[in-house]
Each structure stands twice: as C-alpha cells, then as structure tokens.
N, C-alpha and C positions, 0 to 999 in steps of 0.2 A: 877642608871642605872642597868638594869638586862639583862641577856643573857638566851635565851632558845634554844631549839633544832633547827636544820637546816630545819625542815619541818614545814610546816604550818607557822612557825615563820620565818624561814630563807630560805625555799625551793625556794622562788621566787626571791632570791637575788644572785648576783654574788659575792661570798666571797672568791674565791680561792686565790686572791692576797691580801686579808685582806682589801679590799676597797669595802665594800658592796654597791651596787646600786640597787634600787628597780626596778624590771621588771614589766611592766603593766600586769594586768590579761589577760589571753587568750581572755576572753570576759568580758567587763566591766559590773558590776552589774547595772541592770536597776532598778531604784528606783521608787516606787509608780506608776508603770505602771498598768493600769487597768487589773485585773485578776492575777497580780503577787504579792505575799506576800510582804508587806512593809518591808524595811530594819529594822532589830532589833525587829520586831513584834514577840513575843514569843507565841508559841502555845503548849498546853498540848498534850501529846500523847493520842490518842484514844485507850484505853486498849482493847476495844472490837475488833477494827480493827486489832490491833497488835496480839491479840490472834488468830484471824482467819488466819493471815498470817503465824504464826510460829507453828501452830498446828502440833504436832508430830515431831518437829525439835528442835535441839539445836541451835537456831538462835542467832546471835550476832548483825547483822545489816540488816535492811530491807529498801529497796528503794521501795516506794509504789506509783505506777501510776504517776511517775514524767514526766512532759512535759516541754520542753524548746524550745522557738522559737527565731530566730534571723533574723529580716527583712523578715519575712514570711517563713523562712526555719526551718523545724522541726528538731532540733538537737536531741531531745529526744521526743518520742511519747508514752505517757502513759506507760513508762517502769517500770516494777516491777522486782526486783532482791532481793533474800534472801541469805545471807551469813551465814554459820554455824560456830559456835565457833571452833577454832583450825584447820579449813580446809585450804588447799592451792588451790585457785581458779585461773584459767587463763581466761582472757577475750580477745577474738580475734574478728576480723572483718575487713572489708575493710576500707580504708580511708573514713572518713565522716560518719562512722557507729554510732558515739556517744560515743566512749570510753573515750576520754578526757573530754567531757562535763559531763559524768557520774561521773568521778573522781572529777571534779570541783564542782558538786552539793553535793557530799558526804562531801567534805572538806570545803564547805562554800565559795568557790571562785566565784561560779556562783549561783544566786538565781533563782530557777525555776519558771515558770508561774503557775504551779499547781503540787499537789502531796506532799508527805511527805518523810522524811528520819528518821528512828527510830534506835537508839542505845538501844538494849535491856537492861533494868535496869535503863535507864535514863528517867526521867519523861517528858522531853520536846522534841518536834519535832526539829530536828537539823536545819531545814530550817530557823528558827528564830534566830540562833546563828551565831556569827562571826567566822572567820577562827581560831582565837586564842582560842576561847572558845571550838571549836570542837577539836582542837589539844590537849587541856588540858584534854579532856575526854578520850584521848587515841587513836585517829584516826590520824595516821601519814602517810605522803605521801613523797615518794622519786621520784623526777623528773628524766628524762633521763640523763641530764648532772649533774655530781657530783658537789656539792657545799660544799667545805671544806675550812678551814682556812689554806692556804698554808704555811704561815709563822710560824705557830705553830706546835708543834710535834703531832704525832698521839695521844699520851696520853693526851695532852692538849686539843685537839679537843673533845675527849670523856669527859674530865672533864667539858668543857664548856657546853656540851650537857646534863649533868645529869638532871634527872627529878627534877622539882621544880625551883623556882626563886632563882638565885644565883647572887650576885653582881659580876661584873667583877673583882673587887679587891679581893674578897674572893675566886673566882674561880681560879685566877692565883697566888695569894700570901697567901691566908688564910689557906691553907692546907685542907686535906680531912679527913672526918671521916673514921673509919674502914669500915663501911658498904659501903660508897661511893667508897673507894679503891677496895673493893671486887667486886663491880659492874663493875668497869673499867677493872679489871683483867679478870673477867669472859667474858666480852664483847670482849676483845682482843683475848682471846682463841677462842671464837665463830667465829669471823671474820677472824681468821688466821693471825693476825698482831702482835702477841706477840713479835716477834723478831724485829719488826719495831717500837716499842712503842716510841722510842726517836728520830725517824727520822722525819724531817719536812714533813708535808703532801704534800707540793708542789713537793717533790722529789719522790713520789710514782708513780707507773704505773697507767694507766687509770683504770684497774680492781681493783687495791688496793684502789684507791680513792673511787670507787663505794662501796667496802666493808666497808671502813671507814665510809662513810655516812650512810650505813645501820646500822653500829654499833652506830652511833650517835642517830639514831632513836630508837634503842633498849634501849639505856640509858634512854629514855623517858618512858619506860615500856608501850608500846602501846598494846591496845586490838586488833586493826586492823592496819595492815601495807599494804599500797598501793604502789606498785612499778611499775614504768613506763619504759618499754623497757630496762631492766637492762643490757643486754649483747651487746648493740650497741657499736661497736668499740673495743670489747674485742678480745683477742687472743683465740685460741681453748682451751688452758689450763685454762685461766681465765674463759671462759664460763663453763667448766666442774666444776670448783671450785664454781662458782656462783650458779649453779644448786644444788650442794651439800649443800651450805649455805642456800638457800631458803627452801629446803626440811626440813632441820634441824630446821628452825624457826617455822614451822607450829606445831600445837599441843598446845603450850603455848599461841599462839596468832593466829589470822586469817591473812593469807597472801593472797593478791590479786595481781596478776601479769598481766599487759597488755603487750602483746608480739606478734610479727609477725612471729618469727622463729618457725615453726611447730615442728622441731626436738627437740628444746629446750623445747617447751610446752609438748611434749610427755615424756620427761625425768623427768618433775617435777610435772605435774598436775594429780590429780585423778578426777577432775571435770573441765569441760570447758564450758564457756558461749560464744555463738556467737551472736554478735550484728549486726544488719543491719537496716539502715534507722531509727535509734533511738529506735528500739525495740529488745527484745530478740528473735532471730530467732530459736535457738536451744540450748539445754543444756544437758550435760551428759559427759561420758568419751570421750577422743579424738577419739577413734575408732567409737563411736556412732555418733559423730558429723561429722566425715569424711565420714560416710556412708549415711548421710542425703542428699538427692538429692538437696534440696534447698540451703544448705550450699555449696555444690559443685558448683552449678550454680552461686551463687553470690560472692563467696570468694575463694574457693580452686582451682577451675578450673578442667578441664577434667582429668588432670594427676593424681588427687587424687580419681577419681571415682572407 
C-alpha cells in the first residue's frame, strides 16, 4: 500500500476525518466519443507547434486550442493559455466561464474534445495521461475545501505527502532520512505552522488547514501549483497571510490561482487572465483588464469602469 500527496491523488477525497471517500469527478470522462481522444491514448508533443507557442517566452505549461462540450454546451471553446515558469497567474471570470473545466483538463480530470496540453520538457501531450501520471510530473492542484488527515499531526500530514511512493508503515513508523526531515522543516517554516507541528490537523483553524494542504503539495515538489479559491471562508488576517504565502511560492514554481475576490487578486497577481464563455477574453495586469470595456461588461460591472 502506498500513500501520495493530497492532490491529484487525494484532492478529490474527503480525508479530514481519516475516512477517505471518493468524490465523483465534476464531469465524468467521456470515453471513445467521436472527436474526443480515447482514454489512455498517448500522443507525442508536436515540437513545431510547441515552439510556435512559446517563442520568446519562458513557458512551462501550454494549453493549446482546447475545446470541451457537455450536452451541447461549450465549456471551453478553442482556449489557448500559456503559463510562464515561476509566475503567479490569477484566473478570473463569471460563473460558467470555464475556469474549473480548464483546471480539470490540465490535471487529467476531464478529457477534452480537441486540443492539447503541453508541459515544457515532457515529450507527451498531457491529454493522453491519467490524473496520477500528470501529478507525478509536478502539476498539483488544491481544491477550495481543504483535505487533510485530521487525526494526524501537522508533521505527519507532511510526512505522508513527501514526494515519491512511501509505504504507510515506512511513512509513520520507519523514520525519515535527513533530507526528508529538512524538507518537512522547511515546509513548516514556509507555511507558518512550525509551532503547530505536533498539533492534530483537525484542531487547526480553517486558514491553517488551507496552508497545511498547500504545504502537502509543496512536499511533492511541484512545477505548477493550481489553487482554487484559496481564501473562501478565511478571516481577514488569514487572507493576508495567504496572500503573502502564495506570492512567496512563485519563482521556484508556477502558481495559478482561481479567485473571485478582486482585492485579493490585486494583492498577489502580476498577470491576470479573464475567461468568458470558454475563451480568454483578456489578459494583462489587473489594471489593464479592469480597464477593458468587454471585461467590465461581462464580469466586473459598471462600478469598476
């Protein structure tokens, strides 16, 4: 038996009370549908196409002309998005704009009708890989609701989440290598839970649980960290600390945040992507997108004009 991180492997589970139950995907994968890549069909990256997408950029992840339809509804409509190495990108947009479906396609939870997803440096189109395989490549996702092992200490949660396959017995009773212990200590420092290392995770505040789960993802050494509405339900102080944390994480990895709170977005993002009806409507600094008349009309409202 092996244990891996709470994302991609555990992110769709309710584990806070140590009784994981599988949550169905937001949208079930449609297999062998005409025009939709078959489940498990691996495709090599088109190097020529990738080069044309990333020209002049330090890209790490490319979503290329991805389309997804559900019962005739176009959730994504030939969407192209390029994420650069080390950046902190915020993705905003009205309900139904395609934000969740985009994250689902990147992580393998939903298989698109058409298009490709490229992780720069990896030779295969991610569309043909499973959620577990994509997570192993360093694309980790944190959902809105924290999923931690409430009956275990903060330290033990991080120990269980360390990168690589570790048996439950070794994780809990076999001891840590010096390098593994250093990773946990550094992660505790980063997420601000050093003083709570021995506290059961179930006793943490909502914000602290969110930080712990982010730490569990950091233990997986991600190249890309996807974070869904991280400040929902947080106090003002927790929101400020979360902003500081997310900003500090960019640089060594690419951080993508889906969020509705515009003040929070202003505090963390250097670049914002606005989605609408499954397409990229605008992209740039928050000031630039707030000045875009189309963005104001479909999302921000007259008060931001």
